[in-house]
N, C-alpha and C positions, 0 to 999 in steps of 0.2 A: 372502227380506230383512224384513232390518227395516224400518220406519218410520223417518223422518224422525226419530219425535218422540221416539219406541223408543226412538230414537237418543239424544236431547236426555235424558231422563230416565235413561237409562243411564247417560253422562255429568256428569249434577249425583245423580247417586250413588255415582261412586268421587268428585271434588270435599268431598262430606259428609264422608263413607268416612274418604280419608283425614288429612282439617282434623281428625276429633273428633279422628284416632287420636295427634296434637300435640295435644291440649285445646283445639280455637279453634274458633269461631265465625264464620258469614258471615254479615254483612249480608247483603240484597236486591241491593244497589247491589252490593255485591265479589261479590256469587253470577254475574249477569249480565252485568260485566266481564270477568271470567275467561273461561267460557265463548265469548263473542263472542272472547275469546285466541284461545283453539283450539279453535272453528271458523275464525276466519281462515288459523290456522294447517296447520292444516288435520294439523294433530297422530296419526298413526294408531294404532288403537285398541293393541299391542298397544304400545306406548311411555307412555300416557297415562296407567302408575300411575311413570312411575320421570319424567315429570315436572314431573306433581303433587307428585309425594316433593319433589323440589328445590323446589318452590314455598312448600312448607307449610318444610322445614328455613330454606330464607334468611327467611323472616318471623320467626318465632322467633327467629333469630339476629338479624336487624335491629332487630324492632318486642317482641317477649319479650310482650307480648299475649294475651290469648285471646278482643278481638275484635275480627273484620277487617272493616276497609270500603273503601272504592276505593280515598279517596286517599291511607290507611297499602300499601294492597298496589301503587296504582303506584310509589312511592315503592318500594316492595321488588325488584319487578322491572326500576328504573333501578340503583339499587346494584348488581344480582345483573349486569347489562349491564357498571357500569360496573370494579368489579377482578376479573373471569373473569379476565383477565390479568396482578396481578401476582403468583402462587404463584408461577414458574417463574424469577422475577428475582431478580439477588446485589445489592447496591447493594455500591456501591464508592464511599467516605470525596470528603467536599468537603471542600473546604480554605476554607471561608468559613467557616466555624460550628462547631466539636470535633463536637457532636457532627450532626452533618448528611449524606446522605449522599443516591449518582444516580442511579438507572436509567441502564444505558447498554445498550442492544442495537443496533447494527448489523445492520439487517434490508431482508430488499426487501418495494421498494416494496405488490409483489401480497400477498402470508407477514401483513408485519409492520404491519399497519395499528390505532389504534386503535378497538375492539370498537364498533357502531352497535346499533343497534336491531332493526336489520333482517339484522344477525350472532348476535344471540341469536334469534334469533324470538320477541320479545315485545313488537315497534312495532305501529303500529296504517298508519306508514305506508308506502307505495311509490315508485319513485321514476318519471313521469313517462312514461319511451317501456316500464316492462310488460319488463325485462329483466333483472329482480333472479330468478336461478337460488332456489330451497328446497330448503333440506333438510325430510329425511322430518318435524324431532323438534324440539324444543330442545336436548335431551341429545344426538345427533349433530350438535348448532353444537358448542355447549360443548367437549365432546371433539376434533372436528380442530382448535377454532382452540390450544387448550390440546395436543398434538400439533407441531406450530405451529410452538409454542413453543419445547415444547423440541425440534426440529432442526434451528431457530438458532439454540439455546446449542448442537447438539453441533456444530456447523460446516459445516453442509448448504449446500450450493449459498455458496458463500462466495466469489463468481466476480459475484456478482448484488446480494450489499451496500450496498449507497449513499447509504442512508439509515439516521436517527440518532436514537430515539424517547426525550426523557427526564424522566423520571418522578419530582421529590423524591419522598425521603420524612425531613422529619427528626423523629427520634428522643422530640426531648424535647415535641413534640406528643404523645406515649401515653405521654404521664407523666400521671397523675389523684391530687390527692389529692384521700380519701372522706372529710369530716369527722364525725365520733361524731353529731351533730340531722342529717343532710341522708342518716342510710345511712334504706331505706327497714324499713319494721316489717309483720312474715310472719309469722301465727299458720298454726295443725294443724289444718287442717277434717278433724276423723272420719267424717265426713257422709260426705263427694266422695274422700278421702284426699290430699289436698296441700294447697299451703302456699295461706294465701287472705293479703291484705294488708287490714294493720285501723293502723292510726294512736290516738295515746294522744288517750284520755276516746272513743274509740267503741270501738263495738263491731265486729265484723270483716262486712267487705260479702260481702253472699246469690254472689256471682256474682267469682269466682274470678279474682285477677290485677288487677285497679282496686279506685280510690282512696273508702270513701264521702266519699259528696256536700258530706256534714258538714261532714270531719273537714277539722283545722287543716293549716297549710303543714307541709309532713316536716321543712321546715328550720330548727323552734321549739324555740327549748336552756331550757323552760324543765323551773325542775331538779321544781318541785314538782306532785304529782300529783294525782289522786281515787284513797278510802281502793280503793277496789276496785283500783286498777293495782292492788298490792300483790302480791293472790289473784293476779290472772292473771299476774301475774311468775313466780311460779314453776309458778303449773298447760304456762308457754307453756316452759319451762325441762324441766318432766317431760315434758311429749307431744312434745319433740321428740326426746328422747332414746329415751325410749319407739319409735316409729317407726324411729329405724334399729335401735332390737335387734331387730325382727320384723322386720326386714326381714335379719337379717342371719341364714344363713345353716345357722346350729346354733341357733338359734330359728323357723327355722320351720318347719312344722308337712309329716312326709312329705306328699303328693298319697295313698296310695292307705295305707289305715291300717290297722294289725296289721304281725304278724310280725317280725324282726326291727328293721324301720327305726321303727320303734314305737319303743326302746326311743332313736334315731339322736341326738334330739335333743333342744336343755332346753326345760323346757318351763315358763313362769310364770306362778305363781295371785297370782290380786289380792289377798291381804291381806282384803276380803269373806268368799272363798270358805275363808279358815281353821274359821270355826265349824262347830266337831260335830268338824273331823280331832286329836284329841289323841296325839298319840304318833305322827301322823307325816312324814317331811322334806320341804321346801318349799324352789325359792329367788324370789328374789322381789326386787322390785324397787320402791325406794319414796327416800324423800328423809330422812336421818338427823335429830329434831328431839330436842334437851334439852324438857325438862317440867322441871316446875315443883319436884320434889318434885331436881331429878338427875339425877335417869334420862334413860335416849333411846330412842328409838323411834321405827319404819320408819314413813313414812307417804307412803300415794299417792293416790288424786285421790278415795276411796271413803274410805277405814279408814287406820286406825292400828293397828298393836300395838307392846309393850313391846320392848329387846334388850337380853338381857345379854351381852358384851360380855367377858369374864372368862377363856372360852378360846377365840375367834378367834383366826382366824390372819388376815394378810389376807396378800391378792395380789399387790399391786402400787400405789404412791399413798399419796397425806397426802388421810386422810380427815377432815374437820374437819364442824361444824355444817355445816345449811343443804346439802348438797353429795349426789348424789342415785350410790347405790349397790346394786349385784347382792347381794344376803343371802343364803346356804346356810344350814337349821340345822332344827329339832328346832322343835314345837310343844308343848308343856306341855297342864297343867289351868291351870295359876295365868294361863292368858290371854299367856302370852309366849314370842318367840322363844328358845333360848338357838342364841346363829349362830356357825357353828362356820368359815365365808369370808365376807368384804367383800374386794368386788372389785367394780371399777369399768364403764363398761359398754364393751363394743368397741367400736373404734371401727371409723371408715368412709373408709378414702381418698375424698381431690376426688375421684377420677377418677369413684368407685362415683358418687357423690350426684350430678356433674353427670350422669350416662348417665340416673337419676332427672327431675334436676329443670331442666332443661337449660336449661329455656324461664323458669327464676326467671328476676331480675335479685335477688338475696342482694345485693349493693354496692352498686347507688347510681348508680358511676362513670356519666363520662357515654359512652354505644353508640361504636364506632366501627367503620368500614364490612366493613374486614377481618374477613375470617374468623378465627374461632380458631388456625386450622391456620397461615393469612398469619402471624397475628403470633407467630406460634411462632416459624418461618422467619426472620424480619426479629429474633425476639431472642438467635437462635446468630448470626448472621450479624455481631449486635454484639458481638462477643469484651473491647474491650476498653470495653463499658460495664461502668461501678461506683457504689455507694454509698458512703459514710464517710457511719460514724456514732461521733457520739460519746455517751454520757449525762454529769449529772451538768456540765455549761458554766459551772462559778464565773467569772459578770461579773466579781463585787466581789474577783478574787484575781490583781494583779499579773499571776503563772506561769502565767494560766490565759493568756490574751495571745501572753506568750513564748512558748510553744511552740504555740497558734495562726497569729502570722506563721509559724515554721519551717516549719507542718505546710503553706499555707499557696502558700509561696513551694516548696517542693518539688510538690504538684501540678502549682502553674501551671510553671513549665519542664519538667513529661512530658506520660502522657494525664488532661486534667480530667476530673474527677467529673460521674458526669451529676447527683445530689445529694448536698448535706451534712444531714442527716439528722442537728439537732439538740436532744439531748434535757433536761429539768431534771434537776432545777431546779438556773435563775440565779442562786441567790444560798444562799447556803453558810449559813445562817440563815435560819429561819421569815420571810415580811416581815412584817414588822406598819404597819397600816394608818396610817401619821398620816403627815404634808411629810414629812418628812426619807428617810425609808424612801425613798416615793414615790418622790422625788427625783436618791438614787444610782440605783437599782434602772431610772429609765430614761436617766441614766446611763453606767448599766452597754452600755447595745443600741446606742448612739447610737456608745462604743466601740469595737461590735464591729461597728457600719455602718459607720464610719468605717476596719478596720484593711481587712477587706473592700475596699474604693473604692480598694484602692490596688491592688491583683491587676482589672483591666478585668474581663477577658475571664475571669476567676473570675467578678468583682460581675453579668456579663450574660449567659452563657448556663447558668451552676451550679443545681442547684436550690439553696435553701436550707429548711428542711423545721425550720418549731423547734417542741414538743412536750411543754409548761409540767409539769413537777414537783408535788414535793410541799410545796415551799420557795416556792413563786410563787402571784401575788395569784390574789382571783378562785375561783368552784369553791365554798370550803367543804366543803373534802377528799370531795364525792361523787363517785360517778361515773358515768360519763364528766362529766371535765372539762374546761370550752369552754377553745376558745384566745386569750391575754395580752391585754387588752386596748390597743387599738389605741394609747393616748394613751402604753403606751408606746416601743409597736415602731417610732413615726412614718420615726424617722428612718432605722431600718433597709430599712423600704418604698420612699421615699425614694429610697436609695442603692442597695439590692441588684434589680434589675430580676425577677427570679423565684424574692422571700421568697415566705414561704406560714409563716400564722401558725396551729397545725392545732386541736383538739380533745385528748383523749389517754385514749383512745387513737384511736389514725386509725390510717385502711392506706392506703394505695397500689394504682391500680391502672397495674401496666409490663406494655406491651403484653402478652403474655397471663396476665400473672402478679400475683398477690394476695398482699403487703405486709402486713402488721401488726406497728403499733406502739405499743406499753402503756410506757410508765414507771412504776413498780412497788416499789414493797420489796416482794414476793411469795412469799420465800421463806421469810420468817423471817418472819413472819406467820402462813405457812401450822404448820412446823413449832407455831409456840409453841399454837396453837391446834387439834394433831392427837386427837381423840380415841381412833384406836387408830393406836401406836407403826408410824413404819416397820420396814417385817421384813428381816432380815439386816443381812450388810455389800452396800447399796447405794449410788449413784453420785446423792445429792443429789438434785443436777441435773436429771437423769433421769427420779429419777421425781416432782417437781416440774414436766416437760413434760409427761407421761401426765400427772400429774393433770386436762390443762388443758383440752390437746387428746381425750380420753379423758372427760372431760366437758361442752364443745364451750362452755364459756363461761373468760374471765380471771379471774372474782374469782368464786370456790366459798367466800366464808371467810362468811361469818355475818357480818349488816345490825348486830348489833352493835358485829363491831370493823372493818366498813367497809360504809359507807353507798356505796348504790347510792341511781342514783334511778328508781326503778319503772318510772317513763312512758320509755326509753329505753337498760333493761336488753339489747334486744336486740343495743345498737352492741355488749355484753362478748360477741354470742356470738360462736364459732370454731365459724362449718361454716355453707356446706362448708370442708374443712381449711385452711390455705392453704397456699400456696405455698410460706412465708416468715413467720418470726413471728415477731419483734424482742423484748426480755421485756429493757429498759433494768433494772438491777435492783443494786444495792451488789455484790453478789455478785459473787468472785470467775470473768472472763471465760469464757464454756463458747461452744461452739458443732457439731454435731453435728443428724446425720436423726431421725427419726421421724415412719412412716408417713408419706413420701414429703416429709414438711412442712421444709422449715430451720430450725433452731430455733437461736435467739444470745444471747449474751448480752456486747456489749461492756466491760461494767463501768464501774465512777465512778473518771471521765479521770483529776480529781485524786490519788484512792488508789491507783490503780490501776499509779503513777507516768509519770501522763501512755498509754497505749496504749489504742486506738482497734481497731474492726474495720470493717473493708470490701468489699463485698458483691456476688461479680459474679451476676446472674445468668440472663446465657450459658450459663453454667457451673454455677449453685446452690449454690455455694460459699462458702466468707470464711475469710479472714486476721485472727490478728490482729497489732496493728501496732501499733509502738513505734518513737520516734525515738533510734540512736542513739549508747549515750555515746558523750564521748568518750577517744580516749586516749590515756593520758598518753605 
């Protein structure tokens, strides 16, 4: 028979092993607290692994930090108690708020009560009479509560249902706008094979997922960066794509070498390994760079080699200088590569990325108490929630206000959108920094605020998200662009309750979805700067989307063409792939899916006969809309 000390050491080893699997490190106080909790609840040995797995997963979903202390662990256990009962509840519309629902469950007093710490087996307090029944484990308690909810939803014991519990879900509280300058910065650490948290002007921290102690605030929007940030920017892009490539099944080496399996995967060759291997064909990965003589070369982290692109075939995509590509070709005696095929890195689905790095918060949005599955259920229940998207809302044109009034009247008399996403430019001509221009620009927003205020329900309950464009003030044409200064938008913030002025690009976290908004005339810029022309008869919009998503970056252009803030380049990354991507461009409107990402362009509002786009997150589809023309 094992001694109590031996059992305690066995439990401790299980705790360390389970938390280490999820890249979590327990402090001494957290370890002691968890050991005491498990001992008090008398968790049987056969259920210990499942119990610890549930706690570790709950901590990753709630906190996301790798260092576990007692205070955070207590909060996680409390939140697990609080939200376990929400998953099987279905929302119904609340008449007071267009975006609010309430969960209504008719319950039996014995079965449908709010779970307490004693129900889940995670608390310390016992009732004074000592008559509380203990279940065998936390997992059994949770399963029993979920079965009770399911049985009551199916109509079991209808004659005993004489109590009702209401739990309001305000859908507007599940929408968050993340500014580009508030996004956390993550860098790939090849030694530990994961991402570590870093900040502009500092080195990456030695402990994963923790901010450097001397790092500046993450919300700083300083555009000017130190010189070393430029090199770090391209190195971070390269390492992000390289680790993604090496996890792709086509590039993963076989477990057993030799035989047929050895030839079934694609092998990347570093450029420094080409020396002395003339006449052989290689597959390489790197960045396209133009040398001083006008020739192009491929550059990786260690070396560079000249490329001959005269006979290369473009697999798919728009390739410009400073974009990262896969090149297959022959190495010659002249130390050049005769490129035969050039292509983009293989993409990776969002779900695949989250399986590997699910405990890393790339977005930086406020954490939700509900799990991803619960948020997905809520999102799918609200089928009528929509986002109205307009681009180039020129506030210096009278026709814009006439059309907006018609649009607002239509939505105020039907289903109210959750958010209006208004992208710039908010001026038809480039902004000139003088007193006259400033006054006119501010008057445009004042008129818009007064127009929205004419529809009180819309001005109170709908979000209005403003994203600056090329002609709007501030930002010096450097990406990401900061929000429009408060001086011009004071009236809007006064009259529109849920007005948000964001950066360009910015991101929306709605329930379990991530939506990226990017206002840039990117297609024409890419076509003008292509090194290798697009192949065959292709749909150019799909080539654009594939270039951006496969390259995991919103601006795959040379810095001489489009300037990017070196220290905030991470805000332009598309990793993991978002659920929806809004590329607000002057090009004609389009919408389609690529790699499970719904990509759309609303087109220019004034030049497309005042059309706009509506996105429905429940079904993940979008429609191009236009005001019907009067019939004669």
